[in-house]
Structures are given as structure tokens and as C-alpha cells.
C-alpha positions in Angstrom: -33.1 -28.1 -55.3 -33.2 -27.2 -59.4 -30.3 -24.8 -60.0 -32.9 -21.9 -61.1 -34.5 -21.6 -57.3 -30.6 -21.9 -55.8 -29.6 -19.0 -58.3 -32.8 -16.6 -57.0 -32.3 -17.7 -53.6 -28.6 -17.2 -53.4 -27.9 -13.4 -53.4 -30.1 -13.5 -50.0 -28.1 -16.4 -48.7 -24.6 -14.9 -48.8 -26.0 -11.4 -47.5 -27.6 -13.1 -44.9 -24.4 -14.6 -43.8 -22.5 -11.7 -44.2 -25.1 -9.6 -42.1 -24.2 -12.2 -39.4 -20.5 -12.5 -39.6 -20.8 -9.0 -39.4 -22.7 -8.5 -36.4 -20.6 -11.8 -34.7 -16.8 -10.0 -35.3 -18.8 -6.8 -33.7 -19.5 -8.6 -30.6 -16.1 -10.9 -30.3 -14.0 -7.4 -30.2 -16.6 -5.7 -28.1 -16.3 -8.1 -25.4 -12.6 -9.2 -26.6 -11.9 -10.0 -22.9 -14.5 -11.7 -21.8 -14.9 -14.7 -24.6 -13.4 -18.3 -24.5 -11.2 -18.1 -27.9 -9.9 -21.7 -27.4 -10.1 -23.1 -30.4 -12.2 -25.9 -29.3 -14.8 -24.0 -28.4 -14.8 -21.1 -31.1 -15.1 -24.1 -33.9 -18.1 -25.4 -32.0 -19.6 -21.9 -31.8 -19.5 -21.1 -35.2 -20.9 -24.7 -36.0 -24.2 -23.9 -34.0 -24.3 -20.3 -35.3 -24.1 -21.9 -39.1 -26.6 -24.5 -38.0 -29.2 -21.4 -36.0 -28.6 -19.5 -39.0 -29.4 -21.5 -41.5 -32.5 -22.8 -39.9 -33.2 -19.2 -39.3 -32.6 -18.6 -43.3 -35.0 -21.2 -44.3 -38.0 -20.3 -42.5 -37.5 -16.0 -43.2 -37.1 -17.3 -47.1 -39.8 -19.5 -47.1 -42.8 -16.5 -48.7 -40.5 -15.8 -51.4 -40.1 -19.5 -51.7 -43.9 -20.0 -52.4 -44.0 -17.1 -54.4 -40.9 -18.6 -56.8 -42.8 -21.9 -56.8 -46.3 -20.2 -58.1 -44.7 -17.8 -60.4 -46.1 -18.0 -63.9 -43.7 -18.7 -66.1 -44.1 -15.9 -68.7 -43.6 -13.3 -65.7 -40.1 -14.8 -65.3 -37.6 -11.7 -65.0 -40.4 -9.6 -66.2 -41.1 -5.8 -64.9 -43.6 -7.5 -62.1 -41.3 -10.1 -61.4 -38.3 -8.1 -60.7 -40.3 -5.3 -58.8 -41.3 -7.8 -56.2 -38.2 -8.9 -55.6 -36.8 -5.8 -54.9 -39.4 -5.6 -52.9 -38.5 -8.5 -50.7 -34.8 -8.3 -50.9 -35.4 -4.9 -49.3 -37.5 -6.0 -46.8 -35.5 -9.1 -45.9 -31.7 -7.1 -45.8 -33.8 -4.8 -43.6 -35.1 -7.2 -40.9 -31.7 -9.2 -41.1 -30.0 -5.6 -40.0 -32.6 -4.7 -37.9 -32.4 -8.3 -35.8 -28.8 -8.3 -35.2 -28.8 -4.4 -34.5 -31.6 -5.3 -32.2 -29.3 -8.4 -30.8 -26.3 -6.2 -30.4 -28.3 -3.4 -28.5 -30.4 -4.6 -26.8 -29.1 -8.0 -25.8 -29.4 -7.6 -22.3 -33.2 -6.6 -22.4 -34.0 -9.5 -25.3 -32.0 -12.2 -22.8 -35.0 -11.7 -19.9 -37.0 -13.6 -22.6 -35.4 -16.8 -22.5 -36.3 -17.3 -19.1 -39.8 -16.2 -19.2 -42.4 -19.0 -19.0 -44.6 -19.3 -22.6 -47.4 -17.8 -20.6 -46.1 -14.5 -20.0 -44.1 -14.8 -22.8 -45.9 -11.9 -24.9 -47.2 -9.8 -22.0 -43.2 -9.6 -21.1 -42.2 -8.8 -25.1 -44.2 -6.4 -25.2 -43.2 -4.4 -22.0 -39.8 -4.8 -23.4 -40.2 -3.3 -26.3 -42.3 -0.3 -24.5 -39.0 -0.2 -22.8 -36.9 0.5 -25.8 -39.6 2.5 -27.4 -39.1 5.0 -24.7 -35.3 4.8 -23.6 -33.8 4.7 -27.6 -34.1 7.1 -30.4 -35.9 4.2 -32.3 -37.2 6.1 -35.5 -34.0 7.6 -36.0 -32.9 3.8 -36.0 -35.3 2.2 -37.9 -35.0 4.7 -40.9 -30.7 4.3 -40.8 -31.0 1.1 -40.9 -34.1 1.3 -44.0 -31.5 3.4 -45.8 -29.0 1.0 -45.7 -31.6 -1.9 -47.2 -32.0 0.4 -49.8 -28.3 1.2 -50.4 -27.5 -2.6 -50.4 -30.6 -3.5 -52.8 -29.2 -0.8 -55.0 -25.9 -2.9 -55.1 -27.1 -6.3 -55.8 -30.3 -5.6 -57.8 -28.8 -7.2 -60.7 -27.6 -10.2 -59.2 -30.7 -11.5 -58.0 -32.1 -12.8 -61.0 -30.5 -15.7 -63.8 -30.8 -16.8 -67.5 -31.4 -19.9 -66.4 -35.3 -21.2 -67.5 -37.8 -21.7 -64.7 -38.9 -25.2 -64.4 -42.0 -26.7 -65.2 -44.4 -26.1 -62.4 -44.8 -29.8 -61.3 -41.4 -30.0 -60.3 -41.2 -26.4 -58.6 -44.1 -28.0 -56.6 -41.5 -31.3 -56.1 -38.7 -29.3 -55.2 -41.2 -27.2 -52.6 -41.8 -30.3 -51.3 -38.6 -30.7 -50.1 -38.0 -27.4 -49.2 -41.2 -27.3 -46.3 -39.8 -31.3 -45.7 -36.4 -29.5 -44.4 -38.0 -26.6 -42.5 -40.4 -29.0 -40.5 -37.6 -31.7 -39.9 -35.4 -28.6 -38.5 -38.0 -27.0 -36.8 -38.6 -30.9 -35.4 -35.3 -31.7 -34.4 -33.1 -29.0 -33.7 -32.9 -27.8 -30.0 -30.3 -25.4 -28.7 -30.6 -26.0 -25.1 -28.7 -29.8 -26.4 -26.5 -28.1 -28.7 -24.9 -25.9 -25.9 -24.7 -28.8 -23.5 -22.8 -31.1 -25.9 -20.2 -27.7 -26.2 -17.8 -26.7 -23.7 -18.1 -23.6 -23.3 -21.1 -22.0 -20.9 -19.9 -18.6 -21.1 -22.6 -16.2 -21.7 -20.7 -13.9 -24.5 -20.2 -17.3 -26.6 -23.7 -18.5 -26.0 -24.2 -15.0 -27.4 -22.2 -14.7 -30.4 -22.7 -18.4 -31.9 -26.9 -18.2 -31.5 -29.0 -16.5 -34.3 -31.7 -13.8 -33.4 -34.4 -15.2 -35.0 -33.5 -18.1 -34.0 -33.2 -17.6 -30.5 -36.6 -16.3 -30.7 -38.1 -18.8 -32.9 -36.9 -21.0 -30.2 -37.8 -19.3 -26.8 -42.0 -18.7 -28.3 -43.1 -20.5 -31.3 -41.4 -24.0 -29.7 -42.0 -23.8 -26.3 -45.4 -22.8 -26.7 -46.0 -25.8 -28.9 -44.3 -28.1 -26.6 -46.7 -26.5 -23.7 -49.6 -27.2 -25.6 -48.2 -30.6 -26.4 -48.3 -31.1 -22.7 -51.3 -29.8 -22.2 -53.2 -32.3 -24.8 -52.0 -35.0 -23.6 -53.1 -35.9 -20.3 -56.8 -35.1 -21.5 -55.8 -37.5 -24.1 -54.2 -39.9 -21.8 -57.6 -39.6 -19.6 -59.0 -40.3 -22.3 -57.8 -43.7 -23.3 -58.6 -44.9 -19.5 -61.5 -44.2 -19.5 -62.0 -45.7 -22.8 -60.1 -48.5 -21.9 -62.2 -49.2 -18.0 -65.2 -49.3 -19.9 -64.4 -51.8 -22.3 
């Protein structure tokens, strides 16, 4: 990655990590007596959290990376570029605060989705959201989160840009391909279930703290449905091969 892209994404990553750290700290303090505080377990949990959070960040910031890749050099740091970046940054902060607040407050509700089959996942998720909407003052909660996001943007806006010259379009395309490959490899190879099996703690509270909420949703729905589609297509493909072999 070139220094221009790293510099433009740097503040996004820093804010993302800070929000995650605040949420994890709150969960740890709130469930202090239930958490497994052994040194080895905490280190392992932090490692899993770091990995799942990094994957979540790469996926969430992907649209902005596309924008920076195709942004003409003459528009770099212009009023248009700054306006778009402010909007993206505010939306990014809003979604991350919302995700962490939701994970903290509605963990018991959304935890049900982890054991839900892919066929009924969307229906169950809609039911849970309707129940949450009926029981909690969501409008006030969303308003507070939105105001917090704007405040963070106002504080950080002067650090969102860099004087580093934007590289050539060909070089940006090359770095974008690398970025896309990293996202794809993360999707294909990182499995939270396998990571948990390698840890010594099966404490529900440790598990709650070490898995990023966005990744949990991504893993529970997208990856499970991808695997389901592969399993559904495999028998058809396998039978087709058997027919061709028999005919020959």
C-alpha cells in the first residue's frame, strides 16, 4: 500500500480501534466477575478481537477505497473531496458506534442468530429487530449516536487529509487489487469457529468480548449462506460428473 492510501485511511482505523476498545472495556467491567481473567486467555481473546476487527475494517472501508482509487488527481483535497470524505467518515463512525452499542445492549437478542440456520436467518433477524423497536427508544438512541458521530467528525476533520501527492492511476489500481485480494483471502481463510477451538476459554463473556460485532454478523449470515450454496450445488455437479462418466 502506498503512503497516500495509508494516510487517508489511518484516522478511520484509529477511530475504529478506539470505539472497539471502549466497547470491550465496558463489557469487561460490566461483567467483571464472569470474565476469565487468566493472562493466557486474555491475550488469546485480544488476538482474536484484533483479527476479526481488522477484517471488519477492511470490508467496511472498501467503498471509500474504491472512491480513492478512481478519484481524479485534480480533485484531491478539493471542496468536493473533503465533503465526500466528511460524509463517509461520519457514516463510518455512526455505523461503528451503532454496532458496538447494539452488541452491548442487544447481545442476548442477537446471540440467538448464531444458532439460527441460514434458511431462516433473515426472517429471525427481522423478528428480533421488530421486538427491539417495540421495546427500546430507538429514535432517541439513533439521534444520540448521530450527534456523537458529527462531534467526532468535527474534532477529527483536519486530520483526514494529507499533503502526500496522490500516485498515478495505474499505481492506485495496483494497490486496489492488492487490497481486494487481502479482503478475499480474509473471507476465505479466517474462521471464528476454528479460532475459538484453538483458545483455552469457552467462557461466553470472553467470547462476547473477543468477536467484533460486524464480523459476527458477516460470519453468521454471509459465510454460512455461501457454504450452504456450495453444498447445494456440489451434489448437482457431482451427479452430472457421474452421468458423464457412465455415458463414456
